[in-house]
N, C-alpha and C positions, 0 to 999 in steps of 0.2 A: 291232563298230558296231551301235548300235541304234538301227532304222527306225523313223521314224514318218510318220504322214500329218496334211498340214493339217487334216485333221478330227478328229485325238489332239491337234493343238496347242491347237484351239480349245475343247479342253474342259478347256485348264489355265489357274488363274490367273494372272494377271502381278503381283507385288508388288514395290517396290522397294528395294533393299538399302538406300539413303541413310536415308530416314525409315520402313519399314518399311509404307509404303503400300498399301493392294489395289489396282491400276489398274482392272481388268477382266480381260477375255476379248481373245482378240485375234479381229476379225469380220473380216479379210482380211490380205493381204499384200502387199509392194513389191516387185514380181524386175528384175532386171536382165535385158529379152529376148538381150541381145547375148552376156553373161555366164553365163545362166542361174543366176544365183545371188540370193537372198533379199537387200534392202535394207533393210526395216524389215518389223517386225509394225503392226500400224493396230487401234489400239481406238478402237472408236464411241463420240461424245460421246453422251449421252443425249437424247431427241427432248424435254423438260419435258411439260407438262400439255395434250397436245391438238396437241404438236408447233410448241407457242409456246414462246422459249427455247431450242431448241437448244443442245446444248453442244458445243465445239468436238472435233474427231476428235481422239486422243493417236497420234504416229505416233512409233514407238522404229525408234529407228537401230539395223540388226540388231548394230554393232561394242558397244553398251551392253547387249547379251542377255548374263549372265555363265553362267546353266547352266537345264537343264530338268531337273526330279525328278518325282516321278511324279502331282504334283498342281500343282505351280507351274511357271514360269519366272519366274525370278529375273533382274532388269534393276538394272543402276547409274546411277541420273539425277540427278546436283546439282539443287537449287533453278533454276539457270541455263539445265540443259540440259530440265527440267520445262517454263521459260515458251518455249522454241524446238522442241517436241516439240507444243505446242498449234498444229491447222492444222484452219479449215474446213474442208469438205467442197468438194471441187472436183477438174473434170476435168482429167488430165493430173498433171503433178508435183508434190506435195501437201508435202516435206517442205525442208528450208533448206540440206539439207546435201550 
């Protein structure tokens, strides 16, 4: 078993296997406090110019993560999955699954 920290995960670029898109880097993680399990990776949306026009965060369900490499995290997100993963930044539950 190879162990890694959240700091290690934040340095890995996230790539979508369905279209080869470079999605970015995980800035946050969603955890289930009762089961102590990771539920999702969160990629922060860009702030736009002077904070105007902020893009939505991308919240990737943990079950969509295929594998971890030396430099990347590979995920499998169809176009329908991508539209469900776009979430405005807000407190509390942010993903629809």
